[in-house]
C-alpha positions as CSV (number, residue, x, y, z in Angstrom):
1,X,-57.1,2.4,18.4
2,X,-60.1,0.7,19.9
3,X,-60.5,0.0,23.5
4,X,-60.0,-3.7,23.0
5,X,-56.8,-3.1,21.1
6,X,-55.5,-0.8,23.8
7,X,-56.2,-3.5,26.4
8,X,-54.3,-6.1,24.3
9,X,-51.3,-3.7,23.9
10,X,-51.3,-2.9,27.6
11,X,-51.5,-6.7,28.5
12,X,-48.5,-7.5,26.2
13,X,-46.5,-4.6,27.7
14,X,-47.4,-5.6,31.2
15,X,-46.5,-9.2,30.6
16,X,-43.1,-8.1,29.1
17,X,-42.4,-5.9,32.1
18,X,-43.4,-8.8,34.5
19,X,-41.1,-11.2,32.6
20,X,-38.2,-8.6,32.8
21,X,-38.8,-8.1,36.5
22,X,-38.8,-11.9,37.0
23,X,-35.5,-12.2,35.1
24,X,-33.9,-9.4,36.9
25,X,-35.1,-10.9,40.2
26,X,-33.5,-14.2,39.3
27,X,-30.2,-12.5,38.4
28,X,-30.3,-10.6,41.7
29,X,-31.0,-13.8,43.7
30,X,-28.2,-15.7,41.8
31,X,-25.7,-13.0,42.6
32,X,-26.6,-12.4,46.2
33,X,-27.1,-16.1,47.2
34,X,-23.9,-17.5,45.6
35,X,-21.2,-18.4,48.0
36,X,-18.8,-15.6,46.9
37,X,-21.2,-13.0,48.3
38,X,-22.9,-15.0,51.0
39,X,-20.2,-17.0,52.8
40,X,-18.5,-15.3,55.8
41,X,-14.8,-14.5,55.4
42,X,-12.6,-17.1,57.2
43,X,-9.6,-16.2,59.4
44,X,-7.3,-17.6,56.8
45,X,-3.5,-17.6,57.2
46,X,-2.0,-15.7,54.2
47,X,1.4,-16.0,52.7
48,X,3.2,-15.7,49.3
49,X,4.5,-17.8,46.4
50,X,8.0,-17.2,45.2
51,X,9.9,-18.3,42.1
52,X,13.5,-17.2,41.6
53,X,13.2,-17.6,37.9
54,X,10.3,-15.1,37.9
55,X,12.3,-12.7,40.1
56,X,15.2,-12.8,37.6
57,X,12.9,-12.2,34.7
58,X,11.5,-9.1,36.3
59,X,14.5,-7.7,38.2
60,X,17.5,-8.7,36.1
61,X,16.3,-9.0,32.5
62,X,15.4,-6.0,30.3
63,X,12.4,-6.1,28.0
64,X,13.4,-6.4,24.3
65,X,17.0,-7.2,25.2
66,X,16.8,-10.8,23.8
67,X,19.5,-13.3,24.6
68,X,21.9,-10.6,25.7
69,X,19.5,-9.6,28.5
70,X,19.1,-13.2,29.8
71,X,20.2,-13.9,33.4
72,X,22.2,-17.1,33.3
73,X,21.0,-19.7,35.8
74,X,24.6,-20.9,36.1
75,X,26.0,-17.5,37.1
76,X,28.1,-17.4,40.3
77,X,26.2,-16.3,43.4
78,X,22.7,-17.1,42.0
79,X,21.6,-19.1,45.0
80,X,22.5,-16.3,47.4
81,X,20.8,-13.8,45.1
82,X,17.6,-15.9,45.1
83,X,17.7,-16.1,48.9
84,X,18.3,-12.4,49.3
85,X,15.3,-11.5,47.1
86,X,13.1,-13.9,49.0
87,X,14.1,-12.6,52.4
88,X,13.5,-9.0,51.1
89,X,9.9,-10.0,50.2
90,X,9.3,-11.7,53.5
91,X,10.5,-8.7,55.4
92,X,8.5,-6.2,53.2
93,X,5.2,-8.2,53.4
94,X,5.5,-9.8,56.8
95,X,4.7,-13.2,55.3
96,X,5.0,-16.1,57.6
97,X,4.1,-18.7,55.0
98,X,6.0,-19.1,51.7
99,X,5.4,-21.5,48.9
100,X,8.4,-22.7,46.8
101,X,9.0,-25.1,44.0
102,X,11.9,-27.5,43.3
103,X,12.8,-27.1,39.6
104,X,13.9,-30.6,38.3
105,X,16.3,-29.3,35.7
106,X,18.0,-27.2,38.4
107,X,18.2,-29.8,41.2
108,X,19.2,-32.8,39.0
109,X,21.0,-31.3,35.9
110,X,22.5,-34.7,35.2
111,X,21.1,-38.1,36.1
112,X,21.9,-39.0,39.7
113,X,23.9,-35.7,40.2
114,X,22.0,-33.3,42.5
115,X,22.5,-29.6,43.2
116,X,20.4,-28.4,46.1
117,X,22.1,-25.0,46.5
118,X,19.2,-22.9,45.2
119,X,16.3,-24.5,47.0
120,X,18.3,-24.9,50.2
121,X,19.4,-21.2,50.1
122,X,15.8,-20.2,49.8
123,X,14.8,-22.5,52.7
124,X,17.6,-21.0,54.8
125,X,16.1,-17.5,54.1
126,X,12.7,-18.8,55.2
127,X,14.0,-20.2,58.4
128,X,16.1,-17.1,59.2
129,X,13.0,-15.0,58.8
130,X,11.0,-17.2,61.2
131,X,8.6,-18.3,58.4
132,X,7.7,-21.8,57.1
133,X,7.5,-23.2,53.6
134,X,5.4,-25.4,51.5
135,X,7.6,-27.1,48.9
136,X,6.3,-28.5,45.6
137,X,8.2,-31.3,43.9
138,X,7.8,-32.9,40.5
139,X,8.0,-32.3,36.8
140,X,5.9,-29.2,37.0
141,X,6.7,-26.1,39.0
142,X,5.6,-22.5,39.4
143,X,5.9,-20.1,36.5
144,X,7.1,-20.3,32.9
145,X,7.8,-22.8,31.4
146,X,6.0,-24.8,34.0
147,X,7.6,-28.1,33.0
148,X,11.2,-28.0,34.2
149,X,12.3,-31.4,32.9
150,X,16.1,-31.8,32.3
151,X,17.2,-32.8,28.8
152,X,18.6,-36.1,29.9
153,X,15.3,-37.2,31.4
154,X,13.6,-36.8,28.0
155,X,16.0,-39.2,26.2
156,X,14.0,-41.8,24.4
157,X,10.7,-39.8,24.8
158,X,8.9,-38.8,21.7
159,X,7.3,-35.5,22.6
160,X,3.9,-34.6,21.1
161,X,1.5,-31.8,21.5
162,X,-1.2,-32.6,24.1
163,X,0.5,-35.7,25.5
164,X,0.1,-36.9,29.1
165,X,3.8,-37.0,30.0
166,X,3.4,-39.4,32.9
167,X,2.3,-42.1,30.5
168,X,5.9,-42.4,29.3
169,X,7.3,-45.2,31.5
170,X,11.0,-44.1,31.4
171,X,10.2,-40.4,32.2
172,X,7.7,-41.4,34.9
173,X,10.3,-43.6,36.6
174,X,13.0,-40.9,36.4
175,X,10.7,-38.3,37.9
176,X,9.6,-40.5,40.8
177,X,13.2,-41.3,41.6
178,X,13.9,-37.6,41.7
179,X,10.9,-36.9,43.9
180,X,12.1,-39.5,46.4
181,X,15.7,-38.3,46.5
182,X,14.7,-34.6,46.9
183,X,12.2,-35.3,49.7
184,X,14.7,-37.5,51.5
185,X,17.3,-34.7,51.3
186,X,14.9,-31.9,52.4
187,X,12.9,-33.9,55.0
188,X,15.2,-32.9,57.9
189,X,14.5,-29.2,57.4
190,X,12.1,-27.9,60.2
191,X,11.1,-24.9,58.2
192,X,9.2,-27.1,55.8
193,X,5.6,-27.4,57.1
194,X,4.1,-29.2,54.1
195,X,4.6,-30.4,50.5
196,X,2.8,-30.2,47.2
197,X,2.8,-33.2,44.8
198,X,3.5,-31.5,41.4
199,X,2.0,-28.1,40.5
200,X,-1.4,-28.2,38.9
201,X,-0.5,-31.6,37.5
202,X,-3.9,-32.3,35.9
203,X,-3.9,-29.1,33.9
204,X,-2.7,-29.0,30.4
205,X,0.0,-26.4,30.1
206,X,-0.4,-23.9,27.2
207,X,3.2,-22.9,27.9
208,X,4.5,-26.4,27.2
209,X,2.7,-27.9,24.2
210,X,-0.4,-28.6,26.3
211,X,1.3,-31.4,28.2
212,X,-0.4,-32.7,31.4
213,X,0.1,-35.4,34.0
214,X,-2.2,-38.3,34.9
215,X,-4.0,-38.7,38.3
216,X,-2.3,-42.0,39.0
217,X,1.1,-40.5,38.5
218,X,0.3,-37.4,40.7
219,X,-0.9,-39.8,43.4
220,X,2.4,-41.7,43.1
221,X,4.3,-38.5,43.6
222,X,2.3,-37.9,46.8
223,X,3.1,-41.4,47.9
224,X,6.8,-41.0,47.2
225,X,6.9,-37.8,49.3
226,X,5.1,-39.5,52.2
227,X,7.5,-42.5,52.0
228,X,10.5,-40.3,52.3
229,X,9.3,-37.8,55.0
230,X,9.6,-39.4,58.5
231,X,7.8,-36.4,60.0
232,X,4.6,-37.2,58.0
233,X,3.9,-33.6,57.0
234,X,0.8,-33.0,54.9
235,X,0.9,-33.4,51.1
236,X,-1.3,-31.1,49.0
237,X,-2.5,-31.6,45.4
238,X,-3.5,-28.4,43.7
239,X,-5.8,-27.9,40.8
240,X,-6.9,-24.9,38.7
241,X,-10.6,-25.3,38.2
242,X,-12.3,-22.7,36.0
243,X,-15.9,-23.8,35.8
244,X,-18.2,-26.0,37.9
245,X,-18.2,-28.8,35.2
246,X,-14.6,-29.7,36.0
247,X,-14.9,-32.3,38.8
248,X,-11.2,-33.3,39.1
249,X,-11.0,-31.5,42.4
250,X,-12.6,-34.7,43.9
251,X,-9.7,-36.7,42.6
252,X,-7.2,-34.3,44.2
253,X,-9.2,-34.5,47.5
254,X,-9.2,-38.3,47.5
255,X,-5.4,-38.6,46.9
256,X,-4.1,-35.7,49.1
257,X,-4.0,-34.6,52.7
258,X,-4.9,-31.1,51.5
259,X,-7.1,-30.1,48.5
260,X,-5.7,-27.0,47.0
261,X,-7.0,-24.7,44.2
262,X,-5.6,-21.8,42.2
263,X,-8.0,-18.9,42.2
264,X,-7.9,-16.2,39.4
265,X,-11.2,-14.3,39.6
266,X,-10.4,-11.6,37.0
267,X,-10.1,-12.8,33.5
268,X,-9.4,-10.9,30.2
269,X,-11.8,-11.4,27.3
270,X,-11.7,-9.7,23.9
271,X,-14.7,-8.7,21.8
272,X,-14.5,-6.6,18.6
273,X,-11.0,-5.6,19.4
274,X,-11.8,-4.4,22.9
275,X,-10.6,-5.9,26.2
276,X,-13.2,-6.7,28.9
277,X,-12.3,-7.9,32.4
278,X,-14.8,-10.4,33.7
279,X,-15.1,-11.3,37.4
280,X,-15.8,-15.0,37.0
281,X,-16.9,-15.3,40.7
282,X,-20.0,-13.3,39.7
283,X,-21.2,-15.5,36.9
284,X,-23.6,-17.5,39.0
285,X,-23.9,-21.3,38.9
286,X,-21.2,-21.7,36.3
287,X,-18.4,-20.9,38.7
288,X,-16.9,-23.5,41.1
289,X,-18.3,-23.6,44.6
290,X,-15.0,-23.5,46.5
291,X,-16.8,-23.0,49.8
292,X,-18.5,-26.3,49.2
293,X,-15.2,-27.9,48.4
294,X,-13.7,-26.6,51.6
295,X,-16.6,-28.0,53.7
296,X,-16.2,-31.4,51.9
297,X,-12.5,-31.4,52.6
298,X,-13.1,-30.8,56.3
299,X,-15.8,-33.4,56.5
300,X,-13.1,-35.9,55.2
301,X,-10.7,-34.7,57.9
302,X,-8.6,-32.7,55.5
303,X,-7.9,-29.1,54.7
304,X,-8.6,-26.7,51.8
305,X,-6.0,-24.2,50.7
306,X,-5.8,-21.6,47.9
307,X,-2.2,-22.1,46.8
308,X,-2.3,-19.5,44.1
309,X,-4.5,-16.4,44.5
310,X,-4.3,-13.8,41.7
311,X,-2.5,-10.8,43.2
312,X,-0.8,-9.5,40.0
313,X,-2.4,-8.5,36.7
314,X,-3.3,-11.3,34.3
315,X,-1.6,-10.5,31.1
316,X,-0.7,-12.3,27.9
317,X,2.0,-9.8,27.1
318,X,5.2,-8.7,28.9
319,X,4.4,-8.0,32.6
320,X,7.3,-5.6,32.7
321,X,5.4,-3.2,30.4
322,X,2.8,-2.6,33.1
323,X,3.6,0.4,35.2
324,X,1.8,3.2,37.2
325,X,1.8,5.2,33.9
326,X,0.5,2.2,31.9
327,X,-1.7,0.3,34.4
328,X,-3.4,-3.0,33.7
329,X,-7.2,-3.0,33.4
330,X,-7.1,-6.5,34.8
331,X,-6.1,-5.8,38.4
332,X,-5.4,-2.9,40.8
333,X,-4.3,-3.0,44.4
334,X,-8.0,-2.5,45.4
335,X,-9.3,-5.4,43.3
336,X,-6.4,-7.5,44.6
337,X,-7.8,-7.0,48.1
338,X,-11.2,-8.0,46.7
339,X,-9.6,-11.2,45.5
340,X,-8.3,-11.8,49.0
341,X,-11.8,-11.4,50.3
342,X,-13.1,-14.0,47.8
343,X,-10.4,-16.4,48.8
344,X,-11.2,-16.0,52.5
345,X,-14.9,-16.7,51.7
346,X,-13.9,-20.1,50.4
347,X,-13.1,-21.0,54.0
348,X,-9.5,-21.8,53.1
349,X,-7.2,-22.5,56.0
350,X,-4.3,-21.0,54.0
351,X,-4.0,-18.6,51.1
352,X,-0.8,-18.0,49.1
353,X,-0.7,-14.8,47.1
354,X,0.6,-15.0,43.5
355,X,2.7,-12.1,42.3
356,X,5.2,-11.2,45.0
357,X,8.1,-10.9,42.5
358,X,6.0,-8.4,40.4
359,X,5.2,-6.3,43.5
360,X,8.9,-5.9,44.1
361,X,9.5,-5.1,40.5
362,X,6.9,-2.3,40.7
363,X,8.6,-1.0,43.8
364,X,12.2,-1.0,42.6
365,X,11.6,0.0,39.0
366,X,8.8,2.6,39.4
367,X,8.8,3.4,43.1
368,X,5.2,2.1,43.3
369,X,4.8,0.6,46.8
370,X,1.0,0.2,46.6
371,X,1.1,-3.5,45.7
372,X,3.5,-4.4,48.6
373,X,1.3,-2.4,50.9
374,X,-1.8,-4.2,49.8
375,X,-0.1,-7.5,50.3
376,X,1.1,-6.5,53.7
377,X,-2.4,-5.4,54.6
378,X,-3.9,-8.7,53.4
379,X,-1.3,-10.8,55.3
380,X,-1.6,-8.8,58.5
381,X,-5.4,-9.3,58.3
382,X,-5.1,-13.0,58.0
383,X,-5.1,-15.6,60.7
């Protein structure tokens, strides 16, 4: 090879190395300058979410048992059982903040006939423990199947995949009447410190035929809560934003006293039959800038909360199959605490951990107290 040719090859190689170095430098800057690595952790107050339905699924129902293993919602003593499990979790974790949902099919099983026994028993447990509660009210609530609409309220409604349920006038009116009645009933309870209008109302639910709710309706739910709460406690609207292109958080901020987000940093992806866990808060400019959202909320005289923080493994299968002998690749107690660090770096005033019922299942079924201990550590380290 001649001298000139060698210089050409060397130039090409040098240029390629320089380009690679530039690319790696850009990646490094992206990762180290993004908010999830740069923002200081806030002194956030940390609590837990709780769903009695989820607790029953984990603690009372057996995998593979089918209908014979189902825990009947109408069984005697259910309200007391729900309250007992919630109190146990508060005591185990030291939580001073609890987030609950009112399930419409449970609280108004027949039109105009209300049964407040389950939600009031849980609120009694919260008060007895010296904690306070955020209560969500609406068609959607925590956990499967997400839409808890009683059969009578769907009379005359033609259900379709992907529909915006709040566009059905009869259903909308029935739901808003329920919201007003439930708020009026619960408004006198001092352990309630705030409300949530619906639960992730804007998000289409893959658990319920991809149904969703319109912004105008969610704003009407917030208005109905305010109109029936003489104490004027704050109303949150929570969203579940996955990528920066979703700008609906601005709508939630405009219509609520508190902008809230669900935060699930660790997602499962499958390629060539293999599972990969991706930390979406390390993907650069594609991820939402929750710290910016928190600053925007405060500039508007409002707050920013994380109402669901991933603190149990994300699984598309049966969560009861996960155990110390068969651990999830998605989440461990250590990475759960990393999620807490992410949530604190948003600047959130409050963070509610998602998965308390599952931690208790792991403790009672397998004697694995690591999850409860991690939660207790997170809560004790909060504001």
